[in-house]
C-alpha positions as CSV (number, residue, x, y, z in Angstrom):
1,M,-132.0,-20.0,-0.9
2,S,-128.9,-21.5,-2.6
3,D,-126.9,-20.3,-5.6
4,L,-124.3,-21.7,-8.0
5,F,-122.2,-19.5,-10.3
6,Y,-120.4,-20.5,-13.5
7,T,-118.4,-18.7,-16.2
8,F,-118.1,-20.0,-19.7
9,S,-115.6,-19.6,-22.5
10,K,-118.0,-19.7,-25.5
11,R,-121.4,-18.3,-26.2
12,A,-122.4,-21.6,-27.9
13,Y,-122.4,-23.3,-24.5
14,L,-125.0,-20.8,-23.2
15,T,-127.2,-21.1,-26.3
16,K,-127.1,-24.9,-25.8
17,I,-128.5,-24.4,-22.3
18,I,-131.1,-21.7,-23.2
19,T,-132.6,-23.9,-25.9
20,H,-132.7,-27.1,-23.8
21,S,-136.2,-28.7,-24.1
22,H,-136.5,-28.9,-20.3
23,L,-136.8,-25.1,-20.2
24,E,-139.9,-25.2,-22.3
25,T,-141.8,-26.3,-19.2
26,W,-140.6,-23.2,-17.2
27,C,-142.7,-20.1,-16.9
28,W,-141.3,-17.0,-18.6
29,L,-138.2,-15.1,-19.8
30,D,-137.1,-11.6,-19.0
31,G,-134.1,-9.8,-20.4
32,L,-132.6,-7.2,-22.7
33,L,-130.2,-8.0,-25.5
34,I,-128.2,-5.2,-27.3
35,A,-126.6,-5.2,-30.8
36,P,-122.8,-5.3,-30.7
37,K,-120.5,-2.5,-31.8
38,S,-119.4,-4.5,-34.8
39,F,-123.0,-4.3,-36.2
40,Y,-122.9,-0.5,-36.0
41,E,-119.5,-0.3,-37.7
42,L,-120.8,-2.5,-40.6
43,G,-124.1,-0.5,-40.9
44,N,-126.1,-3.6,-40.0
45,V,-128.3,-2.1,-37.3
46,A,-131.7,-0.5,-37.5
47,L,-130.8,2.5,-35.3
48,R,-132.9,3.2,-32.1
49,T,-135.2,0.3,-33.0
50,R,-136.2,-2.2,-30.3
51,I,-138.3,-5.3,-30.7
52,V,-140.4,-6.2,-27.7
53,L,-141.7,-9.7,-26.8
54,G,-144.1,-9.2,-23.9
55,R,-146.7,-11.0,-22.0
56,F,-149.1,-8.1,-22.2
57,S,-147.7,-6.1,-25.1
58,G,-147.4,-9.0,-27.6
59,V,-144.8,-8.4,-30.3
60,T,-144.1,-4.7,-30.8
61,I,-141.5,-2.4,-32.3
62,E,-140.6,0.6,-30.3
63,G,-138.1,3.5,-30.4
64,A,-135.3,3.3,-27.9
65,F,-132.1,5.2,-27.3
66,D,-129.8,2.2,-27.4
67,Y,-126.0,2.1,-27.1
68,P,-123.8,-0.4,-28.9
69,Y,-122.8,-3.3,-26.7
70,P,-120.6,-3.5,-24.7
71,K,-121.4,0.0,-23.4
72,K,-123.8,0.4,-20.5
73,I,-127.2,-1.3,-20.7
74,P,-129.8,1.2,-21.7
75,S,-133.2,1.7,-20.0
76,Q,-135.8,-1.0,-20.5
77,K,-138.4,1.7,-20.9
78,S,-139.4,2.7,-24.4
79,Q,-139.0,6.3,-25.3
80,A,-142.2,7.5,-27.0
81,K,-140.5,10.4,-28.8
82,I,-138.0,8.2,-30.5
83,V,-139.2,6.9,-33.9
84,P,-138.0,3.3,-34.7
85,D,-136.4,2.8,-38.1
86,I,-138.8,0.2,-39.4
87,Y,-137.7,0.8,-43.1
88,S,-134.2,-0.3,-42.1
89,L,-135.5,-3.2,-40.2
90,F,-137.9,-4.6,-42.9
91,I,-136.5,-3.4,-46.2
92,K,-132.8,-3.3,-45.6
93,N,-133.0,-6.4,-43.3
94,N,-130.9,-4.8,-40.6
95,S,-130.9,-6.1,-37.1
96,P,-132.8,-4.3,-34.3
97,S,-130.7,-2.2,-31.9
98,S,-132.1,-4.2,-29.0
99,I,-134.7,-6.9,-28.1
100,L,-136.6,-6.8,-24.9
101,F,-138.2,-9.8,-23.3
102,D,-140.9,-8.9,-20.8
103,E,-142.4,-11.9,-19.1
104,A,-142.2,-13.4,-22.6
105,G,-143.7,-16.9,-22.9
106,F,-145.9,-16.7,-19.9
107,E,-149.0,-18.8,-20.7
108,N,-147.8,-18.8,-24.4
109,S,-148.0,-15.0,-24.7
110,P,-147.0,-13.8,-27.2
111,T,-145.8,-17.3,-28.1
112,S,-144.6,-20.4,-26.4
113,L,-141.6,-20.2,-24.1
114,G,-139.7,-22.7,-26.2
115,I,-139.9,-20.4,-29.2
116,V,-139.0,-17.3,-27.1
117,N,-135.9,-19.1,-25.8
118,H,-134.8,-20.0,-29.3
119,I,-135.3,-16.4,-30.4
120,A,-133.1,-15.3,-27.5
121,A,-130.5,-17.9,-28.3
122,G,-130.4,-16.7,-31.9
123,F,-129.6,-13.2,-30.9
124,V,-127.0,-14.4,-28.4
125,E,-125.3,-16.4,-31.3
126,K,-125.3,-13.2,-33.4
127,G,-123.2,-11.5,-30.7
128,Y,-125.8,-9.5,-28.8
129,G,-124.9,-8.7,-25.2
130,G,-127.0,-8.0,-22.1
131,Y,-128.8,-10.4,-19.8
132,L,-131.5,-13.0,-19.7
133,N,-133.5,-14.3,-16.7
134,L,-135.6,-17.5,-16.8
135,F,-138.1,-18.4,-14.1
136,S,-139.5,-21.9,-13.4
137,G,-142.7,-20.5,-11.8
138,Y,-144.0,-18.4,-8.9
139,K,-145.7,-18.9,-5.6
140,N,-148.1,-16.8,-3.4
141,N,-149.3,-14.9,-6.5
142,D,-145.9,-13.1,-6.4
143,P,-143.8,-13.0,-9.5
144,F,-140.6,-12.7,-7.4
145,D,-141.4,-15.8,-5.3
146,N,-139.6,-18.2,-7.7
147,P,-138.7,-21.9,-6.9
148,E,-135.9,-21.8,-9.4
149,T,-134.2,-19.0,-11.4
150,M,-131.6,-19.0,-14.1
151,K,-129.7,-15.8,-14.9
152,L,-127.3,-15.3,-17.7
153,L,-125.0,-12.3,-18.1
154,L,-123.7,-11.9,-21.7
155,G,-120.9,-9.3,-21.5
156,T,-117.1,-9.5,-21.6
157,S,-117.7,-12.4,-19.2
158,L,-120.3,-15.1,-19.8
159,V,-121.8,-15.9,-16.5
160,L,-124.6,-18.3,-15.5
161,K,-126.3,-18.1,-12.1
162,L,-128.6,-20.9,-10.8
163,T,-130.8,-20.3,-7.8
164,W,-133.2,-22.5,-6.0
165,N,-135.4,-21.6,-3.1
166,E,-136.2,-24.6,-0.9
167,S,-138.8,-22.7,1.0
168,L,-140.8,-22.3,-2.2
169,G,-140.3,-25.9,-3.4
170,G,-137.2,-25.2,-5.4
171,K,-134.8,-28.1,-5.8
172,K,-131.2,-28.4,-7.0
173,T,-132.1,-31.5,-8.9
174,N,-134.4,-29.4,-11.1
175,F,-131.1,-28.2,-12.7
176,D,-129.9,-31.7,-13.5
177,F,-130.5,-31.0,-17.2
178,I,-127.7,-28.5,-17.0
179,F,-125.4,-30.5,-14.7
180,H,-125.7,-33.3,-17.2
181,H,-124.1,-31.2,-19.9
182,L,-121.4,-29.4,-17.9
183,P,-118.8,-32.1,-18.3
184,S,-118.8,-31.5,-22.1
185,L,-118.6,-27.7,-21.7
186,E,-115.6,-25.4,-20.9
187,Y,-116.6,-23.7,-17.7
188,S,-115.3,-22.6,-14.3
189,L,-117.2,-22.7,-11.0
190,T,-117.0,-19.3,-9.3
191,N,-118.8,-17.4,-6.6
192,E,-120.5,-14.1,-6.0
193,V,-117.6,-12.5,-4.1
194,E,-115.2,-13.2,-6.9
195,L,-117.6,-11.9,-9.5
196,K,-118.1,-8.6,-7.6
197,R,-114.4,-8.1,-7.4
198,K,-114.5,-8.1,-11.2
199,G,-117.5,-5.6,-11.2
200,I,-120.0,-8.3,-12.2
201,Y,-123.4,-8.3,-10.5
202,L,-126.3,-10.7,-11.0
């Protein structure tokens, strides 16, 4: 298994990667994005209101005890006793406090991966923080046996991790669509040791 780590200076560079047409042929997206503190300060958040895009759940709205980004990432599990503020979401047009992707886009459930990726990119552009994980596929009927994986950390640092597993058919060349764009982006090549020194784990 091999890895490459990159840090970026602008969110726009990551949204450009997320929405690349090549990723529409991948398998699914996992992740959790959280509304930034500035949205709370302006009163633009539907409090404790999470939108879920899931392979099995479809599109749902759930209650969740979310924290403003960049505080710690809250639990991915919904809390049944928390009532989402759907009035604020639909009538006041406020943004959700978080959006959860749970194997979203797998076999076009709840919609195509291309649309799911553009939705994720839209929230990233708005300033949401958290993480996103994209998977090219799986082997041996195991969702964790992935030929290629792309992980993005959207915090005070913007980090991209590319992983390919040769034993599962993964290839570095399958990331050529990213390598092709790198010369036009402001980025730094880093490594796992350096990231851990900064308290960053992927």
